[in-house]
C-alpha positions as a Python dict, from the first residue, in 0.01 Angstrom:
ca = {
    (1, 'M'): (0, 0, 0),
    (2, 'S'): (308, 153, -164),
    (3, 'N'): (644, 169, 6),
    (4, 'V'): (737, 536, 79),
    (5, 'P'): (1078, 556, 253),
    (6, 'S'): (1105, 848, 493),
    (7, 'D'): (1462, 946, 395),
    (8, 'L'): (1371, 1050, 39),
    (9, 'R'): (1206, 1352, -126),
    (10, 'Y'): (931, 1301, -385),
    (11, 'A'): (812, 1482, -696),
    (12, 'K'): (442, 1493, -786),
    (13, 'S'): (544, 1317, -1109),
    (14, 'H'): (648, 1012, -895),
    (15, 'E'): (1026, 1041, -906),
    (16, 'W'): (1227, 1019, -583),
    (17, 'V'): (1550, 1188, -480),
    (18, 'K'): (1803, 1069, -224),
    (19, 'L'): (2040, 1347, -125),
    (20, 'A'): (2400, 1272, -38),
    (21, 'G'): (2604, 1505, 181),
    (22, 'D'): (2847, 1583, -102),
    (23, 'G'): (2609, 1782, -325),
    (24, 'T'): (2498, 1482, -526),
    (25, 'A'): (2166, 1302, -547),
    (26, 'T'): (2034, 969, -670),
    (27, 'V'): (1707, 967, -868),
    (28, 'G'): (1458, 692, -950),
    (29, 'I'): (1085, 629, -973),
    (30, 'T'): (868, 542, -676),
    (31, 'D'): (721, 208, -581),
    (32, 'Y'): (379, 355, -664),
    (33, 'A'): (498, 453, -1014),
    (34, 'Q'): (656, 117, -1096),
    (35, 'N'): (347, -64, -969),
    (36, 'S'): (120, 158, -1182),
    (37, 'L'): (333, 97, -1492),
    (38, 'G'): (346, -281, -1459),
    (39, 'D'): (635, -488, -1590),
    (40, 'I'): (909, -249, -1704),
    (41, 'T'): (1074, -355, -2029),
    (42, 'Y'): (1303, -60, -2116),
    (43, 'V'): (1450, 251, -1953),
    (44, 'Q'): (1595, 534, -2164),
    (45, 'M'): (1828, 765, -1972),
    (46, 'P'): (2051, 1061, -2055),
    (47, 'K'): (2424, 1029, -2105),
    (48, 'P'): (2662, 1130, -1827),
    (49, 'G'): (2749, 1496, -1867),
    (50, 'A'): (2395, 1597, -1964),
    (51, 'T'): (2265, 1901, -1776),
    (52, 'L'): (1907, 1882, -1647),
    (53, 'T'): (1677, 2146, -1501),
    (54, 'A'): (1408, 2062, -1248),
    (55, 'G'): (1092, 1950, -1429),
    (56, 'Q'): (1274, 1865, -1754),
    (57, 'V'): (1210, 1530, -1923),
    (58, 'F'): (1527, 1324, -1881),
    (59, 'G'): (1418, 989, -2019),
    (60, 'V'): (1144, 736, -2078),
    (61, 'V'): (1036, 421, -1902),
    (62, 'E'): (848, 163, -2109),
    (63, 'S'): (634, -113, -1971),
    (64, 'V'): (390, -371, -2098),
    (65, 'K'): (114, -114, -2027),
    (66, 'A'): (257, 220, -2142),
    (67, 'A'): (553, 447, -2203),
    (68, 'S'): (598, 734, -1959),
    (69, 'D'): (830, 1032, -1953),
    (70, 'L'): (1069, 1070, -1661),
    (71, 'Y'): (1108, 1418, -1512),
    (72, 'A'): (1409, 1553, -1327),
    (73, 'P'): (1290, 1633, -973),
    (74, 'V'): (1595, 1858, -924),
    (75, 'G'): (1845, 2019, -1157),
    (76, 'G'): (2205, 1915, -1205),
    (77, 'T'): (2461, 1740, -1421),
    (78, 'V'): (2430, 1365, -1479),
    (79, 'I'): (2738, 1198, -1331),
    (80, 'E'): (2624, 836, -1363),
    (81, 'T'): (2340, 624, -1494),
    (82, 'N'): (2252, 279, -1365),
    (83, 'P'): (2416, 27, -1603),
    (84, 'V'): (2207, -260, -1462),
    (85, 'L'): (1892, -117, -1624),
    (86, 'E'): (2030, -165, -1977),
    (87, 'S'): (2011, -543, -1950),
    (88, 'A'): (1767, -579, -1657),
    (89, 'P'): (1508, -297, -1663),
    (90, 'E'): (1279, -510, -1446),
    (91, 'T'): (1511, -420, -1155),
    (92, 'V'): (1302, -102, -1124),
    (93, 'N'): (998, -322, -1045),
    (94, 'Q'): (1187, -541, -801),
    (95, 'H'): (1388, -275, -614),
    (96, 'P'): (1268, 78, -700),
    (97, 'Y'): (1465, 241, -417),
    (98, 'E'): (1782, 35, -416),
    (99, 'G'): (1909, -145, -727),
    (100, 'G'): (1653, 20, -956),
    (101, 'W'): (1783, 376, -924),
    (102, 'M'): (1817, 556, -1258),
    (103, 'L'): (2076, 830, -1236),
    (104, 'K'): (2304, 1029, -1012),
    (105, 'L'): (2332, 1406, -1036),
    (106, 'K'): (2576, 1670, -921),
    (107, 'L'): (2318, 1919, -797),
    (108, 'S'): (2311, 2269, -946),
    (109, 'N'): (2098, 2399, -656),
    (110, 'P'): (2067, 2164, -358),
    (111, 'A'): (1788, 2383, -214),
    (112, 'E'): (1554, 2267, -493),
    (113, 'A'): (1504, 1940, -306),
    (114, 'A'): (1335, 2128, -20),
    (115, 'A'): (1045, 2210, -254),
    (116, 'L'): (972, 1841, -308),
    (117, 'N'): (730, 1637, -98),
    (118, 'D'): (844, 1455, 211),
    (119, 'A'): (725, 1098, 268),
    (120, 'A'): (410, 1202, 454),
    (121, 'A'): (300, 1447, 185),
    (122, 'Y'): (377, 1201, -94),
    (123, 'G'): (186, 929, 91),
    (124, 'K'): (-120, 1156, 97),
    (125, 'L'): (-76, 1235, -273),
    (126, 'I'): (-93, 867, -373),
    (127, 'S'): (-358, 754, -127),
}
């Protein structure tokens, strides 16, 4: 059974969003996604300053099984990417919701997150 924290919002494409009270959000892939991919060997992310729209491809995650596009669950400007993933991409497998986050965004429209799945709806999607 996949871990689906209740304090996050989830895209159907298996990215998660953790909203902060300051108009920013942290984005990563779900436990279900990392488990489906297998051992992650590389994560390509945008540079800070890049502007993303909801649904836009923002990077690629490569594993021993496949390469998969990453989709922005919400729009905004990239303010930080996770430097740990450059040398230790397997962190996504080990800690998808903590140390394995991928990027932080300054949200362009915080209301977009309301359109994403809550934990219960995402749990049904992957079951």
